VOBA-1610 file (N, C-alpha, C; in pm, whole numbers, padded with zeros to 5 digits, always signed):
BEGIN
Met+07296+10626+08749Met+07264+10490+08755Met+07387+10426+08842Lys+07322+10342+08954Lys+07418+10265+09029Lys+07470+10139+08953Lys+07605+10108+08979Lys+07654+09991+08939Lys+07634+09870+09029Thr+07576+09777+08950Thr+07555+09655+09030Thr+07701+09556+09047Leu+07704+09463+09148Leu+07829+09399+09155Leu+07847+09313+09031Ser+07740+09251+08985Ser+07772+09187+08841Ser+07827+09255+08731His+07770+09396+08724His+07836+09500+08641His+07975+09518+08644Ile+08022+09534+08770Ile+08155+09549+08797Ile+08237+09445+08791Leu+08209+09326+08790Leu+08274+09191+08783Leu+08277+09174+08642Phe+08178+09225+08551Phe+08173+09206+08392Phe+08296+09277+08328Leu+08319+09378+08391Leu+08421+09466+08328Leu+08552+09421+08279Pro+08618+09355+08393Pro+08743+09279+08358Pro+08745+09175+08232Phe+08623+09100+08262Phe+08596+09000+08151Phe+08574+09034+08022Leu+08520+09160+08007Leu+08502+09235+07892Leu+08655+09264+07811Ala+08711+09334+07900Ala+08858+09367+07868Ala+08949+09256+07807Leu+08932+09153+07886Leu+09021+09020+07847Leu+08969+08949+07701Ser+08842+08981+07682Ser+08786+08914+07563Ser+08798+09021+07428Ser+08822+09117+07465Ser+08839+09218+07331Ser+08914+09337+07361Cys+08995+09400+07267Cys+09052+09535+07287Cys+08988+09626+07208Val+08873+09596+07147Val+08806+09663+07048Val+08740+09811+07116Ser+08698+09794+07232Ser+08619+09898+07299Ser+08743+09999+07375Val+08738+10117+07308Val+08835+10214+07365Val+08820+10248+07482Gly+08713+10243+07549Gly+08702+10276+07706Gly+08734+10170+07781Val+08711+10047+07747Val+08764+09937+07818Val+08932+09921+07829Ser+08965+09948+07695Ser+09118+09950+07674Ser+09183+10056+07776Ala+09126+10170+07783Ala+09183+10277+07878Ala+09182+10223+08008Gln+09058+10173+08047Gln+09065+10133+08182Gln+09143+10011+08214Met+09169+09927+08128Met+09265+09803+08159Met+09410+09823+08145Ile+09468+09974+08096Ile+09572+09985+08099Ile+09645+09992+08261Thr+09542+10007+08335Thr+09598+09996+08489Thr+09608+09872+08516Gly+09740+09851+08579Gly+09792+09729+08604Gly+09930+09720+08645Thr+10012+09597+08639Thr+10145+09540+08656Thr+10186+09493+08526Trp+10291+09570+08476Trp+10338+09520+08336Trp+10495+09488+08361Lys+10517+09367+08308Lys+10660+09315+08305Lys+10724+09285+08185Gly+10843+09297+08162Gly+10903+09291+08035Gly+11051+09340+08040Lys+11070+09407+07911Lys+11193+09487+07885Lys+11179+09630+07827Ile+11259+09732+07873Ile+11255+09846+07803Ile+11408+09895+07784Asn+11444+09894+07656Asn+11562+09925+07632Asn+11664+09817+07648Arg+11636+09670+07636Arg+11704+09577+07667Arg+11724+09554+07829Gln+11652+09637+07914Gln+11670+09629+08058Gln+11543+09542+08120Lys+11547+09471+08220Lys+11432+09401+08279Lys+11367+09520+08376Val+11216+09525+08360Val+11147+09625+08421Val+11030+09577+08459Glu+10972+09639+08569Glu+10842+09613+08611Glu+10762+09762+08617Val+10673+09773+08541Val+10611+09921+08553Val+10475+09904+08587Lys+10428+09969+08698Lys+10294+09985+08745Lys+10236+10093+08687Ile+10128+10084+08614Ile+10044+10187+08548Ile+09909+10212+08612Ile+09877+10333+08647Ile+09735+10364+08699Ile+09691+10487+08609Gln+09564+10462+08568Gln+09499+10566+08488Gln+09425+10657+08591Asn+09473+10789+08581Asn+09397+10886+08650Asn+09331+10996+08567Gly+09218+10960+08519Gly+09142+11074+08414Gly+09206+11027+08285Asp+09256+11142+08221Asp+09316+11119+08094Asp+09477+11100+08111Ser+09504+11097+08247Ser+09680+11091+08268Ser+09702+10960+08313Leu+09814+10925+08320Leu+09900+10793+08384Leu+09987+10857+08478Thr+09981+10765+08592Thr+10077+10786+08694Thr+10114+10642+08739Gly+10189+10613+08852Gly+10261+10487+08884Gly+10402+10482+08925Thr+10460+10381+08880Thr+10601+10358+08931Thr+10659+10270+08825Ser+10794+10289+08813Ser+10884+10178+08709Ser+11006+10129+08806Tyr+11028+09998+08799Tyr+11136+09945+08847Tyr+11235+09868+08749Tyr+11342+09931+08722Tyr+11437+09875+08665Tyr+11554+09808+08732Tyr+11573+09652+08717Tyr+11636+09564+08814Tyr+11703+09452+08743Glu+11818+09423+08820Glu+11880+09303+08781Glu+11844+09184+08886Ser+11805+09230+09011Ser+11762+09117+09120Ser+11689+09204+09212Ala+11630+09138+09312Ala+11556+09208+09419Ala+11630+09282+09508Val+11756+09272+09491Val+11851+09364+09575Val+11950+09476+09499Asn+11911+09471+09358Asn+11984+09554+09276Asn+11865+09625+09166Tyr+11842+09745+09186Tyr+11729+09811+09114Tyr+11733+09944+09143Arg+11669+10032+09055Arg+11628+10151+09076Arg+11482+10173+09046Arg+11413+10276+09120Arg+11281+10277+09125Arg+11249+10443+09102Tyr+11161+10462+08999Tyr+11133+10593+08945Tyr+10957+10618+08965Thr+10922+10738+08994Thr+10777+10759+08947Thr+10773+10796+08809Ile+10667+10751+08781Ile+10611+10779+08622Ile+10503+10876+08606Lys+10515+10951+08495Lys+10400+11020+08448Lys+10356+11007+08299Gly+10238+11033+08253Gly+10206+11009+08105Gly+10074+11025+08092Tyr+10036+10969+07953Tyr+09888+10992+07917Tyr+09860+10864+07836Phe+09715+10831+07831Phe+09687+10740+07740Phe+09601+10802+07631Asp+09606+10776+07485Asp+09537+10816+07398Asp+09431+10734+07344Glu+09310+10759+07382Glu+09222+10666+07348Glu+09162+10639+07204Glu+09194+10741+07129Glu+09191+10721+06998Glu+09260+10636+06923Asn+09373+10614+06941Asn+09447+10510+06896Asn+09512+10398+06976Asn+09454+10395+07102Asn+09498+10293+07205Asn+09649+10310+07220Ser+09700+10420+07260Ser+09870+10413+07267Ser+09869+10492+07401Ala+09975+10452+07471Ala+10030+10515+07568Ala+10170+10581+07584Val+10196+10687+07648Val+10316+10751+07664Val+10349+10788+07813Trp+10452+10739+07856Trp+10491+10764+07988Trp+10628+10782+08003Trp+10685+10850+08114Trp+10835+10892+08131Trp+10860+10878+08283Asp+10968+10827+08289Asp+11033+10821+08428Asp+11069+10976+08495Asp+10976+11026+08590Asp+10989+11130+08634Asp+11097+11161+08752Gln+11078+11111+08848Gln+11176+11136+08967Gln+11241+10986+09030Leu+11352+10989+09063Leu+11446+10862+09108Leu+11393+10885+09273Val+11315+10771+09316Val+11281+10780+09464Val+11357+10665+09554Glu+11398+10564+09459Glu+11463+10456+09547Glu+11598+10397+09463Glu+11692+10358+09544Glu+11816+10304+09457Glu+11868+10190+09566Lys+11870+10064+09509Lys+11939+09977+09612Lys+12030+09900+09518Ser+12153+09857+09570Ser+12265+09786+09518Ser+12307+09666+09604Gly+12346+09568+09566Gly+12391+09463+09644Gly+12570+09473+09643Lys+12603+09379+09726Lys+12749+09392+09728Lys+12815+09354+09606Phe+12787+09238+09552Phe+12833+09201+09410Phe+12778+09249+09289Ser+12704+09340+09305Ser+12639+09397+09177Ser+12728+09467+09072Ile+12709+09415+08949Ile+12822+09450+08849Ile+12765+09587+08773Ser+12635+09566+08719Ser+12575+09656+08630Ser+12493+09755+08714Thr+12463+09870+08660Thr+12362+09956+08735Thr+12209+09986+08675Pro+12134+09914+08683Pro+12000+09911+08606Pro+11929+10053+08625Gly+11876+10114+08508Gly+11783+10217+08514Gly+11874+10356+08547Lys+12010+10361+08519Lys+12084+10457+08544Lys+12016+10595+08484Met+11979+10587+08345Met+11916+10696+08284Met+11765+10691+08249Pro+11692+10795+08298Pro+11549+10815+08305Pro+11509+10791+08141Met+11398+10701+08116Met+11356+10700+07988Met+11211+10751+07947Leu+11162+10767+07819Leu+11044+10796+07773Leu+11003+10700+07684Ser+10898+10636+07725Ser+10831+10525+07651Ser+10713+10548+07580Arg+10692+10508+07442Arg+10569+10499+07376Arg+10524+10375+07327Ala+10421+10316+07355Ala+10373+10182+07315Ala+10233+10191+07297Asp+10193+10087+07207Asp+10058+10049+07174Asp+10017+09945+07245Phe+09877+09954+07301Phe+09807+09867+07382Phe+09740+09759+07295Asn+09770+09635+07316Asn+09692+09542+07220Asn+09679+09408+07290Cys+09589+09340+07237Cys+09546+09185+07292Cys+09546+09092+07180Pro+09677+09026+07178Pro+09676+08923+07081Pro+09590+08808+07078Gly+09510+08775+07206Gly+09443+08688+07233Gly+09462+08595+07343Gly+09375+08488+07406Gly+09408+08430+07520Gly+09423+08499+07658Gly+09355+08617+07654Gly+09374+08684+07776Gly+09503+08768+07801Thr+09575+08757+07703Thr+09706+08851+07707Thr+09702+08983+07666Met+09756+09080+07750Met+09751+09212+07683Met+09907+09249+07702Met+09941+09340+07592Met+10073+09382+07547Met+10086+09526+07532Leu+10205+09572+07582Leu+10250+09720+07528Leu+10376+09698+07457Asp+10367+09722+07339Asp+10491+09733+07245Asp+10515+09873+07179Gly+10623+09891+07173Gly+10667+10025+07107Gly+10834+10073+07107Lys+10850+10195+07107Lys+10984+10239+07110Lys+11011+10337+07258Val+11140+10328+07274Val+11210+10398+07392Val+11303+10493+07379Ala+11309+10606+07423Ala+11416+10717+07424Ala+11475+10768+07538Lys+11577+10838+07559Lys+11611+10908+07657Lys+11528+11017+07680Lys+11498+11032+07823Lys+11392+11125+07844Lys+11407+11280+07797Asp+11554+11294+07769Asp+11584+11439+07741Asp+11632+11441+07590Asn+11596+11339+07532Asn+11615+11337+07371Asn+11521+11245+07309Glu+11384+11280+07331Glu+11296+11178+07285Glu+11276+11161+07144Ile+11343+11223+07063Ile+11322+11259+06910Ile+11399+11123+06860Asn+11514+11059+06931Asn+11584+10968+06870Asn+11561+10837+06971Pro+11477+10744+06918Pro+11479+10631+07008Pro+11598+10537+07017Thr+11616+10481+07150Thr+11744+10399+07135Thr+11709+10243+07174Gly+11586+10211+07158Gly+11553+10075+07172Gly+11398+10038+07161Asp+11359+09915+07221Asp+11206+09871+07208Asp+11158+09862+07334Val+11039+09867+07345Val+10928+09847+07458Val+10858+09723+07440His+10874+09628+07520His+10810+09509+07515His+10748+09462+07658Leu+10621+09487+07689Leu+10570+09447+07831Leu+10440+09362+07808Val+10424+09281+07900Val+10325+09197+07912Val+10252+09236+08044Lys+10113+09237+08031Lys+10019+09269+08167Lys+10048+09132+08258Ser+10093+09146+08402Ser+10092+09041+08477Ser+10000+09067+08596Pro+09941+08942+08655Pro+09834+08950+08774Pro+09935+08950+08894Ser+10036+08946+08884Ser+10137+08969+09028Ser+10247+09068+09004Ala+10299+09094+09111Ala+10415+09198+09111Ala+10555+09140+09171Glu+10666+09181+09121Glu+10788+09133+09189Glu+10822+09216+09308Phe+10786+09329+09304Phe+10816+09451+09402Phe+10677+09502+09477Glu+10676+09484+09600Glu+10556+09546+09665Glu+10559+09678+09702Asp+10469+09740+09679Asp+10452+09902+09714Asp+10318+09954+09728Glu+10308+10079+09759Glu+10182+10144+09787Glu+10088+10134+09667Trp+10128+10110+09540Trp+10031+10101+09422Trp+09942+09968+09416Asp+09996+09874+09466Asp+09935+09737+09483Asp+09799+09740+09515Phe+09758+09821+09629Phe+09621+09844+09665Phe+09555+09890+09567Val+09573+09991+09479Val+09487+10064+09396Val+09477+09969+09266Ile+09583+09904+09246Ile+09577+09812+09112Ile+09458+09691+09117Glu+09473+09630+09261Glu+09390+09533+09297Glu+09245+09578+09320Asn+09224+09687+09371Asn+09064+09744+09390Asn+09032+09845+09286Tyr+09105+09858+09183Tyr+09090+09956+09087Tyr+08925+09977+09027Thr+08870+09840+09004Thr+08751+09841+08951Thr+08633+09858+09051Val+08660+09858+09175Val+08570+09856+09288Val+08594+09963+09375Gly+08627+10094+09325Gly+08627+10208+09411Gly+08770+10283+09423Ala+08891+10202+09410Ala+09017+10256+09429Ala+09064+10346+09292Asn+08964+10366+09191Asn+08982+10479+09092Asn+08959+10591+09113Asp+08917+10625+09241Asp+08877+10751+09294Asp+09014+10846+09274Pro+09020+10958+09200Pro+09129+11057+09176Pro+09183+11086+09310Glu+09097+11119+09427Glu+09168+11145+09540Glu+09247+11057+09615Ile+09205+10935+09604Ile+09284+10801+09638Ile+09407+10807+09567Ile+09402+10801+09432Ile+09523+10804+09345Ile+09628+10916+09380Asp+09577+11030+09393Asp+09662+11162+09413Asp+09718+11147+09564Ser+09649+11095+09675Ser+09714+11077+09802Ser+09830+10990+09797Ile+09813+10866+09723Ile+09918+10773+09695Ile+10020+10808+09633Asn+10004+10897+09529Asn+10101+10959+09423Asn+10183+11046+09496Asn+10153+11117+09584Asn+10201+11217+09678Asn+10282+11136+09789Leu+10243+11033+09819Leu+10330+10947+09927Leu+10449+10879+09847Ser+10414+10826+09724Ser+10524+10746+09649Ser+10616+10847+09621Gln+10614+10972+09591Gln+10719+11063+09544Gln+10828+11115+09675Arg+10816+11058+09794Arg+10898+11087+09893Arg+11021+10975+09896Pro+11147+11046+09850Pro+11257+10959+09853Pro+11297+10899+09945Val+11348+10754+09945Val+11381+10665+10060Val+11533+10716+10098Ile+11557+10767+10207Ile+11691+10825+10251Ile+11734+10722+10367Ala+11850+10670+10347Ala+11925+10603+10457Ala+11975+10693+10561Leu+11956+10709+10681Leu+11998+10775+10785Leu+12124+10717+10845Ala+12240+10786+10837Ala+12342+10728+10940Ala+12348+10759+11090Pro+12388+10651+11161Pro+12349+10657+11298Pro+12414+10790+11360Val+12358+10840+11466Val+12399+10975+11532Val+12500+10939+11618Lys+12628+10995+11615Lys+12732+10984+11726Lys+12706+11065+11835Thr+12687+11015+11954Thr+12695+11080+12085Thr+12813+11100+12164Lys+12838+11201+12219Lys+12954+11230+12315Lys+12948+11143+12429Pro+13049+11083+12494Pro+13044+11006+12625Pro+13027+11113+12727Glu+12935+11070+12804Glu+12877+11162+12923Glu+12988+11191+13015Glu+13004+11320+13027Glu+13145+11383+13107Glu+13100+11379+13263Lys+13189+11347+13347Lys+13144+11320+13475Lys+13197+11458+13566Pro+13133+11521+13649Pro+13154+11625+13711Pro+13288+11630+13796Val+13382+11704+13779Val+13514+11692+13855Val+13503+11797+13977Ala+13542+11744+14101Ala+13542+11819+14199Ala+13651+11894+14229Ile+13670+12030+14227Ile+13789+12115+14244Ile+13778+12159+14402Ile+13891+12119+14445Ile+13923+12161+14594Ile+14023+12275+14592Ser+13977+12384+14657Ser+14069+12494+14677Ser+14124+12506+14835Pro+14248+12567+14838Pro+14300+12561+14972Pro+14225+12678+15054Pro+14233+12645+15166Pro+14159+12736+15261Pro+14197+12869+15267Ile+14117+12965+15277Ile+14154+13116+15260Ile+14182+13174+15411Thr+14282+13238+15420Thr+14322+13299+15564Thr+14289+13446+15553Glu+14213+13499+15641Glu+14174+13647+15638Glu+14283+13718+15685Lys+14311+13830+15614Lys+14393+13919+15674Lys+14322+14036+15752Pro+14419+14108+15817Pro+14339+14221+15903Pro+14312+14324+15803Lys+14170+14390+15831Lys+14128+14486+15738Lys+14198+14602+15748Glu+14236+14678+15650Glu+14301+14789+15671Glu+14207+14907+15615Ala+14198+15024+15655Ala+14123+15144+15620Ala+14147+15172+15493Lys+14053+15198+15417Lys+14072+15219+15253Lys+13985+15349+15230Glu+14030+15420+15156Glu+13957+15543+15092Glu+13856+15503+15018Ile+13728+15573+15032Ile+13625+15536+14953Ile+13619+15635+14825Pro+13631+15559+14695Pro+13673+15635+14565Pro+13518+15715+14528Val+13543+15822+14474Val+13434+15911+14412Val+13408+15861+14297Val+13274+15835+14282Val+13239+15792+14123Val+13159+15904+14053Lys+13213+15962+13958Lys+13177+16046+13888Lys+13063+16005+13784Lys+12918+16045+13792Lys+12835+16001+13699Lys+12848+16100+13567Glu+12811+16052+13454Glu+12779+16123+13349Glu+12644+16099+13290Leu+12606+16201+13244Leu+12460+16216+13209Leu+12451+16182+13066Pro+12356+16071+13053Pro+12323+16009+12931Pro+12303+16091+12813Lys+12380+16065+12691Lys+12345+16140+12577Lys+12226+16104+12516Glu+12194+16198+12446Glu+12050+16215+12374Glu+12081+16106+12263Glu+11996+16021+12248Glu+11988+15919+12135Glu+11918+15992+12006Thr+11986+15965+11903Thr+11925+16023+11762Thr+11863+15910+11689Lys+11744+15921+11675Lys+11677+15811+11594Lys+11710+15836+11435Pro+11731+15700+11366Pro+11762+15702+11224Pro+11626+15746+11156Val+11657+15821+11053Val+11541+15876+10962Val+11520+15739+10863Val+11400+15702+10857Val+11347+15579+10788Val+11290+15633+10656Ala+11344+15619+10523Ala+11283+15667+10415Ala+11158+15561+10374Val+11054+15615+10349Val+10938+15549+10310Val+10930+15533+10157Ser+10940+15422+10106Ser+10948+15406+09946Ser+10806+15339+09905Glu+10779+15366+09801Glu+10642+15316+09763Glu+10656+15177+09710Pro+10562+15088+09716Pro+10585+14929+09694Pro+10608+14924+09548Val+10700+14823+09510Val+10738+14810+09358Val+10614+14715+09302Lys+10569+14768+09168Lys+10467+14705+09127Lys+10515+14582+09051Ala+10450+14466+09057Ala+10491+14343+08988Ala+10462+14373+08835Pro+10550+14314+08751Pro+10538+14348+08627Pro+10409+14259+08565Thr+10358+14315+08458Thr+10226+14243+08383Thr+10289+14124+08325Ile+10191+14043+08273Ile+10242+13938+08196Ile+10293+13982+08055Glu+10216+14098+08013Glu+10282+14149+07875Glu+10432+14202+07869Glu+10454+14250+07988Glu+10578+14296+08036Glu+10696+14196+08041Lys+10636+14067+08096Lys+10712+13953+08110Lys+10760+13905+07975Phe+10652+13900+07899Phe+10672+13862+07751Phe+10768+13917+07673Ile+10780+14068+07682Ile+10861+14144+07623Ile+11003+14131+07665Thr+11022+14128+07803Thr+11166+14133+07860Thr+11236+14009+07859Arg+11161+13897+07852Arg+11229+13761+07862Arg+11281+13720+07733Thr+11388+13655+07739Thr+11456+13577+07623Thr+11366+13456+07568Lys+11348+13459+07450Lys+11261+13342+07392Lys+11354+13226+07341Thr+11353+13111+07401Thr+11428+13011+07373Thr+11367+12912+07295Phe+11416+12876+07166Phe+11340+12778+07065Phe+11342+12650+07120Val+11245+12565+07105Val+11253+12439+07145Val+11232+12334+07043Lys+11098+12356+06958Lys+11085+12262+06863Lys+11006+12334+06738Glu+11001+12281+06614Glu+10918+12320+06499Glu+10825+12219+06478Ile+10708+12244+06438Ile+10589+12143+06441Ile+10509+12183+06308Pro+10515+12093+06221Pro+10453+12117+06089Pro+10283+12136+06091Leu+10231+12239+06054Leu+10064+12269+06051Leu+10026+12180+05920Thr+09941+12084+05964Thr+09834+12036+05864Thr+09701+12000+05896Gly+09610+11979+05808Gly+09467+11954+05848Gly+09398+12090+05882Asp+09280+12071+05959Asp+09188+12181+05978Asp+09212+12244+06111Ser+09257+12159+06226Ser+09268+12214+06343Ser+09382+12167+06408Leu+09432+12259+06503Leu+09549+12218+06602Leu+09509+12208+06740Glu+09513+12088+06815Glu+09476+12065+06946Glu+09592+12064+07022Leu+09600+12134+07130Leu+09720+12180+07224Leu+09682+12102+07355Arg+09767+12020+07430Arg+09737+11979+07579Arg+09842+12011+07649Phe+09819+12067+07755Phe+09943+12105+07859Phe+09934+12038+07975Tyr+10042+11980+08048Tyr+10034+11904+08144Tyr+10153+11961+08246Asp+10152+11953+08364Asp+10253+11975+08458Asp+10364+11865+08459Asn+10475+11895+08398Asn+10589+11793+08359Asn+10657+11724+08510Ala+10643+11818+08596Ala+10717+11736+08720Ala+10614+11744+08827Glu+10639+11748+08952Glu+10538+11743+09072Glu+10458+11851+09080Val+10307+11837+09073Val+10211+11933+09055Val+10227+12020+09186Asp+10282+12149+09151Asp+10326+12253+09269Asp+10281+12397+09254Gly+10158+12393+09167Gly+10097+12531+09145Gly+10165+12623+09024Asp+10231+12539+08925Asp+10280+12620+08813Asp+10144+12682+08733Ser+10177+12801+08682Ser+10068+12874+08625Ser+10134+12936+08489Ile+10067+12938+08373Ile+10137+12972+08254Ile+10026+13082+08172Ser+10093+13156+08070Ser+10025+13219+07965Ser+10082+13176+07832Leu+09989+13182+07749Leu+10031+13156+07601Leu+10017+13281+07513Phe+10141+13296+07423Phe+10136+13420+07352Phe+10153+13366+07197Leu+10062+13405+07101Leu+10072+13355+06956Leu+10078+13476+06886Asn+10209+13479+06817Asn+10276+13585+06711Asn+10247+13723+06789Gly+10301+13726+06910Gly+10304+13847+06986Gly+10169+13886+07058Lys+10063+13823+07053Lys+09936+13853+07099Lys+09906+13746+07219Leu+09846+13806+07344Leu+09813+13731+07457Leu+09709+13624+07396Leu+09717+13489+07407Leu+09602+13389+07355Leu+09512+13350+07492Phe+09601+13299+07594Phe+09524+13250+07712Phe+09614+13281+07816Glu+09567+13307+07941Glu+09633+13346+08078Glu+09574+13273+08181His+09663+13248+08269His+09621+13196+08411His+09586+13064+08379Ile+09664+12976+08308Ile+09674+12840+08275Ile+09743+12758+08396Arg+09646+12699+08499Arg+09704+12616+08585Arg+09733+12487+08550Leu+09875+12438+08563Leu+09911+12300+08512Leu+09891+12199+08626Thr+09827+12103+08580Thr+09793+11979+08664Thr+09829+11861+08592Ala+09796+11732+08663Ala+09835+11609+08600Ala+09722+11582+08499Lys+09611+11665+08498Lys+09505+11644+08403Lys+09540+11750+08284Ala+09491+11722+08171Ala+09539+11800+08044Ala+09459+11927+08037Tyr+09516+12057+08006Tyr+09451+12183+07991Tyr+09446+12165+07821Thr+09340+12186+07755Thr+09317+12147+07615Thr+09264+12293+07556Ile+09328+12305+07440Ile+09279+12433+07356Ile+09292+12384+07230Lys+09199+12436+07135Lys+09178+12421+06976Lys+09187+12550+06906Leu+09287+12532+06792Leu+09312+12640+06704Leu+09269+12605+06543Pro+09198+12690+06485Pro+09184+12680+06359Pro+09315+12702+06269Val+09357+12598+06194Val+09473+12619+06125Val+09466+12723+06004Ser+09340+12738+05951Ser+09321+12807+05851Ser+09343+12986+05879Glu+09325+12999+06012Glu+09327+13153+06045Glu+09486+13170+06094Met+09567+13069+06094Met+09718+13110+06122Met+09810+13126+06000Asn+09909+13187+06047Asn+09996+13248+05936Asn+10081+13119+05875Glu+10159+13163+05785Glu+10240+13048+05734Glu+10359+13025+05835Thr+10416+13124+05914Thr+10499+13082+06029Thr+10431+13149+06134Asn+10427+13058+06250Asn+10366+13116+06374Asn+10470+13082+06485Glu+10483+13183+06595Glu+10536+13147+06706Glu+10460+13147+06843Leu+10473+13031+06917Leu+10366+13004+07017Leu+10473+13012+07126Ile+10441+13105+07230Ile+10535+13132+07357Ile+10475+13108+07464Met+10539+13005+07546Met+10478+12981+07678Met+10574+13069+07784Val+10505+13165+07858Val+10553+13257+07962Val+10498+13192+08082Ala+10589+13191+08187Ala+10558+13142+08334Ala+10506+13267+08394Glu+10386+13246+08462Glu+10338+13348+08550Glu+10407+13356+08689Asn+10419+13210+08727Asn+10514+13208+08852Asn+10604+13074+08845Leu+10665+13045+08933Leu+10762+12940+08914Leu+10722+12801+09012Gly+10584+12829+09062Gly+10537+12715+09162Gly+10645+12678+09278Ser+10640+12595+09337Ser+10709+12580+09472Ser+10848+12511+09449Ile+10851+12463+09322Ile+10961+12384+09254Ile+11021+12435+09133Pro+11083+12555+09125Pro+11132+12602+08996Pro+11225+12526+08934Pro+11223+12518+08799Pro+11143+12611+08725Pro+11005+12578+08671Asn+10931+12661+08616Asn+10821+12643+08558Asn+10823+12534+08443Thr+10771+12404+08456Thr+10791+12305+08364Thr+10641+12258+08295Ser+10642+12240+08165Ser+10517+12197+08109Ser+10555+12087+08016Tyr+10440+11981+07988Tyr+10464+11883+07886Tyr+10348+11914+07798Met+10392+11936+07662Met+10292+11987+07550Met+10292+11875+07452Val+10148+11839+07441Val+10122+11756+07324Val+10041+11818+07222Ala+10086+11822+07088Ala+10019+11870+06978Ala+09951+11770+06875Ile+09819+11777+06843Ile+09747+11678+06780Ile+09703+11756+06670Leu+09746+11704+06548Leu+09703+11747+06412Leu+09651+11628+06325Gly+09536+11606+06326Gly+09468+11484+06242Gly+09520+11354+06313Asp+09593+11274+06243Asp+09638+11160+06304Asp+09786+11181+06352Lys+09832+11285+06333Lys+09980+11306+06374Lys+09993+11378+06519Arg+10085+11331+06607Arg+10116+11395+06727Arg+10245+11419+06773Tyr+10260+11553+06837Tyr+10393+11587+06850Tyr+10397+11637+07006Asp+10525+11612+07069Asp+10523+11652+07196Asp+10643+11717+07233Ala+10655+11799+07338Ala+10767+11873+07363Ala+10774+11911+07534Tyr+10893+11915+07587Tyr+10892+11966+07709Tyr+10923+12120+07724Leu+10852+12196+07787Leu+10867+12351+07773Leu+10919+12389+07919Ala+11016+12472+07940Ala+11059+12528+08056Ala+11073+12688+08047Ser+11018+12749+08148Ser+11036+12897+08162Ser+11065+12936+08291Thr+11127+13052+08284Thr+11202+13110+08430Thr+11175+13251+08428Glu+11232+13310+08531Glu+11212+13461+08532Glu+11289+13531+08423Gly+11382+13459+08359Gly+11461+13530+08256Gly+11444+13480+08110Ser+11353+13364+08106Ser+11336+13308+07957Ser+11202+13247+07961Ser+11148+13243+07827Ser+11017+13162+07787Ser+11049+13076+07684Ala+10960+12974+07676Ala+10981+12875+07583Ala+10886+12884+07441Met+10960+12875+07321Met+10913+12887+07196Met+10871+12788+07118Ile+10777+12767+07064Ile+10750+12651+06955Ile+10716+12719+06840Lys+10776+12693+06719Lys+10752+12728+06588Lys+10632+12631+06508Leu+10529+12690+06465Leu+10421+12613+06401Leu+10423+12670+06245Val+10453+12582+06154Val+10489+12619+06019Val+10411+12543+05929Lys+10336+12609+05839Lys+10247+12539+05736Lys+10331+12488+05632Lys+10310+12364+05603Lys+10416+12296+05499Lys+10324+12300+05366
//
């Protein structure tokens, strides 16, 4: 069914009047958010792309003193909550008289989406360091704003999101553009042009020619070249995924308590989408293979009743992508409980999650 112009214009009005509709809440998470994260002034531009979030965050003291990160995350439509983290530092600017350094540490934020009334939209929650998300360090308090302090490539998507700019191809192309770091190039020093110097040599006076004996040149016959013997070896076979699982060290990451009837696991590419591919082993047996990690979640569900009292879930890297190591962001959902973990796998190690029935 084709959307009419009146239908498109009605969506923003519906979101402003109520946050009850999950679909509308998910859509209206897209926008510019201003406030404070961990007591730092911040402007976050969040764009929903499928069930994932992308965009950028500015930690700032002023227009000439800030740090800018790309962000990644996801929106949970069941409870209207958002999780995002600072992914890559792409821009840094500091004035002559700047005292503090905003955004020095990349953060991970968790916040509930709510509408208290009067057209106001808010994100309130907790924040932790990206590499230690278990221990929150402060609060998240953001309010959706119709304007932005910092102009960038995401403004076009935010302004036209409901009329076509929500196309995943448009978002992905701008996301790739935003991840290019801003580098200040130093001026290239050139050597001064050297002028040619004329060298004047004294005139040559010819001496009378004397008879010289013609030397006899003895020629030696060329020696026969011996060609090196090249040993032909058989190509080395790449190890199977089972061999990689056996030979690599298992690195413990986190323990997750098993409750309820089913376990839902979602896997995302934690860094830039670069072709990472993984396999999953449960209690020593291959569970899934050739899982390609992208910004969109790869989801699997497992019945809790068929699992052991203690289980080991191992993530094995099939490759390292174009940007090693192979990194994955995992979200585990058990009823109304949610757990997440960063998993990294290399050619020498695999990531291990323990699943324990309580």
